[in-house]
C-alpha positions in Angstrom: 0.0 0.0 0.0 1.2 3.5 -0.8 0.7 6.5 1.4 0.9 10.3 0.7 0.8 13.0 3.3 -0.6 16.5 2.9 -0.4 19.3 5.6 -3.6 21.2 5.5 -5.2 24.2 7.4 -3.7 26.6 9.9 -2.9 24.1 12.6 -1.7 22.1 10.4 -3.2 18.7 10.1 -1.7 15.7 8.3 -4.2 14.4 5.8 -3.4 11.0 4.3 -4.2 9.3 1.1 -3.7 5.5 1.1 -4.0 3.4 -2.0 -3.6 -0.1 -3.4 -1.3 0.2 -6.4 -3.1 -2.5 -8.4 -6.7 -1.5 -8.1 -6.0 2.2 -7.5 -8.7 2.2 -4.7 -7.9 4.7 -2.1 -8.9 6.0 1.3 -8.7 9.6 2.5 -8.0 9.8 6.2 -8.6 13.0 8.2 -9.5 15.4 5.4 -8.3 18.6 6.9 -8.4 20.8 3.8 -9.9 24.2 4.8 -9.0 26.6 2.0 -10.1 26.1 -1.6 -6.5 25.8 -2.8 -6.1 22.8 -0.4 -9.2 21.2 -1.8 -7.7 21.6 -5.3 -4.4 20.1 -4.2 -6.1 17.0 -2.9 -8.4 16.6 -5.9 -5.5 17.1 -8.3 -3.5 14.3 -6.6 -6.4 11.9 -6.8 -6.9 12.7 -10.5 -3.2 12.7 -11.4 -2.7 9.3 -9.8 -6.0 7.9 -11.3 -7.3 6.9 -7.9 -10.8 5.9 -7.0 -11.9 7.2 -3.6 -13.5 4.3 -1.7 -13.4 5.5 1.9 -13.5 8.7 3.9 -12.1 7.8 7.3 -11.6 9.9 10.5 -9.2 9.0 13.3 -11.3 11.4 15.4 -13.7 14.3 15.0 -11.9 17.4 16.3 -12.7 20.3 14.0 -9.2 20.6 12.5 -9.4 17.0 11.1 -12.9 17.5 9.7 -12.7 20.7 7.6 -12.6 18.8 4.3 -15.1 16.0 5.0 -18.0 17.6 3.3 -15.9 18.5 0.2 -14.6 14.9 -0.1 -18.0 13.3 0.5 -19.7 15.4 -2.1 -17.0 15.3 -4.8 -16.5 11.5 -4.6 -19.8 10.3 -3.4 -18.5 8.6 -0.2 -19.7 8.7 3.4 -17.8 9.6 6.5 -16.7 6.6 8.6 -16.0 7.5 12.2 -16.6 6.2 15.7 -20.0 6.9 17.3 -18.3 7.9 20.5 -17.0 11.1 18.8 -20.3 12.1 17.2 -21.0 14.7 20.0 -18.0 16.6 18.7 -19.8 17.4 15.5 -22.6 19.1 17.5 -20.2 21.6 19.1 -17.8 22.1 16.1 -18.6 25.8 15.8 -17.7 26.3 19.4 -14.5 24.3 19.0 -13.4 26.6 16.2 -14.4 29.8 18.1 -12.3 28.7 21.0 -9.2 28.7 18.7 -10.2 32.0 17.0 -10.8 30.2 13.7 -13.8 31.3 11.5 -16.1 28.4 10.8 -16.7 28.3 7.0 -17.4 24.7 6.1 -20.4 22.4 6.2 -20.5 19.8 8.9 -20.5 16.3 7.4 -22.4 13.7 9.5 -21.2 10.2 10.2 -22.5 7.8 7.5 -21.0 4.7 9.0 -20.0 3.9 12.5 -16.6 2.2 12.9 -15.5 0.0 15.9 -12.4 -1.7 17.1 -11.1 -4.4 14.8 -13.1 -3.4 11.8 -11.4 -4.0 8.4 -11.4 -1.8 5.3 -10.4 -3.4 2.0 -8.4 -1.5 -0.6 -7.9 -3.9 -3.4 -5.9 -6.7 -1.9 -4.7 -4.5 0.9 -6.4 -4.2 4.3 -6.7 -1.5 6.9 -7.6 -2.5 10.4 -9.1 -0.3 13.1 -7.6 -0.1 16.6 -9.6 1.8 19.2 -7.4 4.2 21.1 -9.6 6.4 23.3 -8.1 9.1 25.4 -7.5 12.1 23.1 -11.1 11.8 22.3 -13.6 9.1 23.3 -13.8 7.7 19.8 -10.2 8.0 18.6 -9.2 5.3 16.2 -5.9 4.2 14.6 -5.8 2.6 11.2 -3.2 -0.2 10.9 -1.9 -1.7 7.7 -0.1 -4.8 8.9 1.1 -6.0 5.5 2.6 -2.6 4.7 3.9 -2.0 8.2 2.4 1.3 9.2 -0.2 2.8 11.5 -2.1 6.1 11.4 -2.2 7.2 15.0 -4.3 10.3 14.8 -3.7 12.7 17.7 -2.9 9.9 20.2 0.8 9.3 19.5 3.3 11.7 18.1 7.0 11.7 17.6 8.3 12.0 21.2 4.9 13.2 22.5 1.3 12.2 23.0 -2.0 13.9 22.4 -3.6 16.6 24.6 -6.5 15.6 26.8 -7.9 18.9 28.0 -10.5 19.0 25.2 -14.1 17.7 25.6 -14.0 13.9 26.2 -10.3 13.8 26.8 -8.8 11.4 29.4 -5.1 11.4 30.1 -5.0 8.0 31.9 -7.0 6.4 29.2 -4.8 7.9 26.5 -1.6 6.5 28.0 -3.2 3.1 28.6 -4.4 3.0 25.0 -1.0 3.9 23.6 0.8 1.4 25.8 -1.6 -1.5 25.2 -2.8 -0.9 21.7 -0.1 0.9 19.8 3.3 0.1 21.5 2.4 -3.6 21.2 2.7 -3.4 17.4 5.9 -4.6 15.8 8.7 -2.2 16.7 9.5 -1.5 13.0 6.0 -0.2 12.4 6.0 3.3 11.0 3.7 5.7 12.8 2.0 8.4 10.8 0.5 10.9 13.3 -2.2 13.6 12.9 0.4 16.3 13.2 4.1 16.5 12.7 6.6 14.0 11.3 6.4 10.2 11.3 8.2 8.0 13.8 8.5 4.3 14.6 6.9 2.2 17.3 10.3 0.9 18.5 11.6 4.5 19.0 8.6 5.6 20.9 8.8 2.5 23.1 12.2 3.5 24.3 12.5 7.3 24.0 9.0 8.9 24.4 9.2 10.8 27.7 5.4 10.8 28.2 5.3 7.0 28.2 
């Protein structure tokens, strides 16, 4: 499976496109595109690589990871797949933006399919598996590609850091427990692609992350 990363919006958020090279089926994860130019960048990549968008996935539903959901859903005719436990965040998204001083200028995309721990999403012959990692938000999910050796950790695990837990639904103890029991138990060579910042590896975070 191939992966491409885009940094979108003012925070900025890592938006990922994952695809199977044979079928050209792809998933867009955490569509953070806020500005029209960012929407164009994402669409041009999909077109240039002749990809078919099969899934719109969310690691969690904090506003910065959701700006582009409506755009992707409408343009490609897909539904938003996210955890039900995070659905309440859609209801206060305007307030979330205001608390960061960010104008709210996009349409809120509702969840079209609830995802749970150990779900599987097929992209051609490739598979993405969900791992529930609550703590940063109640419904935080990681997406693990075992055959390709990488995991998308959302805002749970970063390079030498972990996610904040002072936002609605956050729980520090739960976050640390999720990381230790659900992510750090993956093979140490697994590449971690987080919701913000650069990638890292499970083996590095096992040893060197000061928050764990």
